N, C-alpha and C positions, 0 to 999 in steps of 0.2 A: 504493499501498500503504501502509494507516494501523498505526502502533507507538505503544503506549500508554508512558507514559516518567514516573514519578511522578506517576501519576493528568492526565499530560496527555497529548493525541492530538497525533502528529505525523506528517503526511503526507511520504511517503518514495518520491522516481521511482527509477529506474535503468536506465540507459541502457548498453550495451557498445557500445564499437565493436574488433571483433578483426581484428586479419593474421595470414598465417598464412607462417611462413620457408621459402622454396623456395631458401634457400642462393644466390638470386641480390641481396638487398638485405640492405644491412647494419642492426645493430640501430636506428642513427637513424630510416632509409627508415622499416623497420615500427614503431617508433612514431609517425613524422611519417600512414603511412595508419592506424593505429587511431584518432589523433588525429583522422581527418579524416571514418571512419566513425562514431566519438563524436558528432562535430556533426549528420552525414545523421543519424543516429538521432532527437537533442535536436529538429532541423527537424522531424521528423515525427509526432512529438505524443508524444517521450517513452516512455521503459519499453517500452525495443526492444533487438535483440541484431542489431547490423550487422554481418555478413561481408564479408569481401573482394570473393567473386566476384557480391556481390549489388550 
């Protein structure tokens, strides 16, 4: 995605890693899972949303 800011074009990519709370994992584990999925998305080409079940 390109954004124009002060006349300059800035390229932005967005990747999300998502984890789902099932009451079995504490907050630190959920963050770890989301972080792992974030890096999977970046490795697969960025601009992605990676869910826990994928």
